[in-house]
mmCIF file of the N, C-alpha and C atoms, coordinates in Angstrom:
data_MODEL
# 
_entry.id   MODEL 
# 
loop_
_atom_site.group_PDB 
_atom_site.id 
_atom_site.type_symbol 
_atom_site.label_atom_id 
_atom_site.label_alt_id 
_atom_site.label_comp_id 
_atom_site.label_asym_id 
_atom_site.label_entity_id 
_atom_site.label_seq_id 
_atom_site.pdbx_PDB_ins_code 
_atom_site.Cartn_x 
_atom_site.Cartn_y 
_atom_site.Cartn_z 
_atom_site.occupancy 
_atom_site.B_iso_or_equiv 
_atom_site.pdbx_formal_charge 
_atom_site.auth_seq_id 
_atom_site.auth_comp_id 
_atom_site.auth_asym_id 
_atom_site.auth_atom_id 
_atom_site.pdbx_PDB_model_num 
ATOM 1  N N  . MET A 1 1  ? 13.319 -12.012 13.515 1.00 0.00 ? 1  MET A N  1 
ATOM 2  C CA . MET A 1 1  ? 14.418 -12.034 12.907 1.00 0.00 ? 1  MET A CA 1 
ATOM 3  C C  . MET A 1 1  ? 15.477 -11.347 13.169 1.00 0.00 ? 1  MET A C  1 
ATOM 4  N N  . ASP A 1 2  ? 16.505 -11.509 12.187 1.00 0.00 ? 2  ASP A N  1 
ATOM 5  C CA . ASP A 1 2  ? 17.860 -10.734 13.668 1.00 0.00 ? 2  ASP A CA 1 
ATOM 6  C C  . ASP A 1 2  ? 17.988 -9.346  12.662 1.00 0.00 ? 2  ASP A C  1 
ATOM 7  N N  . TRP A 1 3  ? 18.724 -8.509  12.727 1.00 0.00 ? 3  TRP A N  1 
ATOM 8  C CA . TRP A 1 3  ? 18.688 -7.569  12.010 1.00 0.00 ? 3  TRP A CA 1 
ATOM 9  C C  . TRP A 1 3  ? 20.384 -8.088  11.492 1.00 0.00 ? 3  TRP A C  1 
ATOM 10 N N  . GLU A 1 4  ? 20.600 -8.113  12.345 1.00 0.00 ? 4  GLU A N  1 
ATOM 11 C CA . GLU A 1 4  ? 22.276 -8.586  12.612 1.00 0.00 ? 4  GLU A CA 1 
ATOM 12 C C  . GLU A 1 4  ? 22.928 -9.254  11.455 1.00 0.00 ? 4  GLU A C  1 
ATOM 13 N N  . PHE A 1 5  ? 21.872 -9.921  12.466 1.00 0.00 ? 5  PHE A N  1 
ATOM 14 C CA . PHE A 1 5  ? 22.826 -12.140 11.867 1.00 0.00 ? 5  PHE A CA 1 
ATOM 15 C C  . PHE A 1 5  ? 21.982 -11.805 9.812  1.00 0.00 ? 5  PHE A C  1 
ATOM 16 N N  . THR A 1 6  ? 21.502 -10.764 9.695  1.00 0.00 ? 6  THR A N  1 
ATOM 17 C CA . THR A 1 6  ? 21.143 -11.077 7.901  1.00 0.00 ? 6  THR A CA 1 
ATOM 18 C C  . THR A 1 6  ? 21.673 -9.838  7.802  1.00 0.00 ? 6  THR A C  1 
ATOM 19 N N  . GLU A 1 7  ? 22.023 -9.122  8.164  1.00 0.00 ? 7  GLU A N  1 
ATOM 20 C CA . GLU A 1 7  ? 23.139 -8.486  7.923  1.00 0.00 ? 7  GLU A CA 1 
ATOM 21 C C  . GLU A 1 7  ? 24.528 -8.927  7.134  1.00 0.00 ? 7  GLU A C  1 
ATOM 22 N N  . ASP A 1 8  ? 24.667 -9.479  8.256  1.00 0.00 ? 8  ASP A N  1 
ATOM 23 C CA . ASP A 1 8  ? 25.955 -9.956  8.095  1.00 0.00 ? 8  ASP A CA 1 
ATOM 24 C C  . ASP A 1 8  ? 25.768 -11.381 7.804  1.00 0.00 ? 8  ASP A C  1 
ATOM 25 N N  . ALA A 1 9  ? 25.092 -12.043 7.516  1.00 0.00 ? 9  ALA A N  1 
ATOM 26 C CA . ALA A 1 9  ? 24.905 -13.462 7.165  1.00 0.00 ? 9  ALA A CA 1 
ATOM 27 C C  . ALA A 1 9  ? 24.823 -12.883 4.942  1.00 0.00 ? 9  ALA A C  1 
ATOM 28 N N  . ALA A 1 10 ? 24.218 -11.259 4.847  1.00 0.00 ? 10 ALA A N  1 
ATOM 29 C CA . ALA A 1 10 ? 24.703 -11.181 3.641  1.00 0.00 ? 10 ALA A CA 1 
ATOM 30 C C  . ALA A 1 10 ? 25.807 -10.592 2.892  1.00 0.00 ? 10 ALA A C  1 
ATOM 31 N N  . PHE A 1 11 ? 26.999 -9.479  3.872  1.00 0.00 ? 11 PHE A N  1 
ATOM 32 C CA . PHE A 1 11 ? 27.806 -9.158  3.858  1.00 0.00 ? 11 PHE A CA 1 
ATOM 33 C C  . PHE A 1 11 ? 28.766 -10.554 3.682  1.00 0.00 ? 11 PHE A C  1 
ATOM 34 N N  . LEU A 1 12 ? 28.815 -11.196 4.564  1.00 0.00 ? 12 LEU A N  1 
ATOM 35 C CA . LEU A 1 12 ? 29.090 -12.985 4.869  1.00 0.00 ? 12 LEU A CA 1 
ATOM 36 C C  . LEU A 1 12 ? 29.400 -13.398 3.079  1.00 0.00 ? 12 LEU A C  1 
ATOM 37 N N  . ALA A 1 13 ? 28.064 -12.968 2.681  1.00 0.00 ? 13 ALA A N  1 
ATOM 38 C CA . ALA A 1 13 ? 27.628 -13.646 1.085  1.00 0.00 ? 13 ALA A CA 1 
ATOM 39 C C  . ALA A 1 13 ? 28.770 -13.070 -0.442 1.00 0.00 ? 13 ALA A C  1 
ATOM 40 N N  . LEU A 1 14 ? 28.915 -11.845 0.088  1.00 0.00 ? 14 LEU A N  1 
ATOM 41 C CA . LEU A 1 14 ? 28.257 -10.743 -0.774 1.00 0.00 ? 14 LEU A CA 1 
ATOM 42 C C  . LEU A 1 14 ? 30.153 -10.717 -1.041 1.00 0.00 ? 14 LEU A C  1 
ATOM 43 N N  . CYS A 1 15 ? 30.755 -11.068 0.386  1.00 0.00 ? 15 CYS A N  1 
ATOM 44 C CA . CYS A 1 15 ? 32.492 -10.923 -0.493 1.00 0.00 ? 15 CYS A CA 1 
ATOM 45 C C  . CYS A 1 15 ? 32.535 -12.862 0.245  1.00 0.00 ? 15 CYS A C  1 
ATOM 46 N N  . ASP A 1 16 ? 32.261 -13.611 -0.001 1.00 0.00 ? 16 ASP A N  1 
ATOM 47 C CA . ASP A 1 16 ? 32.520 -14.850 -0.914 1.00 0.00 ? 16 ASP A CA 1 
ATOM 48 C C  . ASP A 1 16 ? 32.237 -15.148 -2.357 1.00 0.00 ? 16 ASP A C  1 
ATOM 49 N N  . ALA A 1 17 ? 31.777 -14.238 -3.177 1.00 0.00 ? 17 ALA A N  1 
ATOM 50 C CA . ALA A 1 17 ? 31.435 -14.099 -4.122 1.00 0.00 ? 17 ALA A CA 1 
ATOM 51 C C  . ALA A 1 17 ? 31.903 -13.324 -4.570 1.00 0.00 ? 17 ALA A C  1 
ATOM 52 N N  . PHE A 1 18 ? 32.373 -12.557 -4.425 1.00 0.00 ? 18 PHE A N  1 
ATOM 53 C CA . PHE A 1 18 ? 33.965 -11.583 -4.630 1.00 0.00 ? 18 PHE A CA 1 
ATOM 54 C C  . PHE A 1 18 ? 34.855 -12.477 -5.147 1.00 0.00 ? 18 PHE A C  1 
ATOM 55 N N  . ARG A 1 19 ? 34.886 -12.784 -3.868 1.00 0.00 ? 19 ARG A N  1 
ATOM 56 C CA . ARG A 1 19 ? 36.353 -13.799 -3.699 1.00 0.00 ? 19 ARG A CA 1 
ATOM 57 C C  . ARG A 1 19 ? 35.897 -14.640 -4.622 1.00 0.00 ? 19 ARG A C  1 
ATOM 58 N N  . GLU A 1 20 ? 35.715 -15.142 -5.359 1.00 0.00 ? 20 GLU A N  1 
ATOM 59 C CA . GLU A 1 20 ? 35.294 -16.095 -6.664 1.00 0.00 ? 20 GLU A CA 1 
ATOM 60 C C  . GLU A 1 20 ? 35.272 -15.746 -7.476 1.00 0.00 ? 20 GLU A C  1 
ATOM 61 N N  . SER A 1 21 ? 34.947 -14.273 -7.679 1.00 0.00 ? 21 SER A N  1 
ATOM 62 C CA . SER A 1 21 ? 35.050 -13.910 -8.848 1.00 0.00 ? 21 SER A CA 1 
ATOM 63 C C  . SER A 1 21 ? 36.177 -13.499 -8.798 1.00 0.00 ? 21 SER A C  1 
ATOM 64 N N  . GLY A 1 22 ? 37.036 -12.641 -7.957 1.00 0.00 ? 22 GLY A N  1 
ATOM 65 C CA . GLY A 1 22 ? 38.213 -12.431 -8.197 1.00 0.00 ? 22 GLY A CA 1 
ATOM 66 C C  . GLY A 1 22 ? 38.863 -13.729 -8.303 1.00 0.00 ? 22 GLY A C  1 
ATOM 67 N N  . GLU A 1 23 ? 39.693 -14.561 -7.847 1.00 0.00 ? 23 GLU A N  1 
ATOM 68 C CA . GLU A 1 23 ? 40.316 -15.542 -8.538 1.00 0.00 ? 23 GLU A CA 1 
ATOM 69 C C  . GLU A 1 23 ? 40.306 -16.100 -9.198 1.00 0.00 ? 23 GLU A C  1 
# 
């Protein structure tokens, strides 16, 4: 498991949820 990939995926998921809730 690559930690960098895991963190990126979690970050993108967080941004996605934030954008959806904001719009």
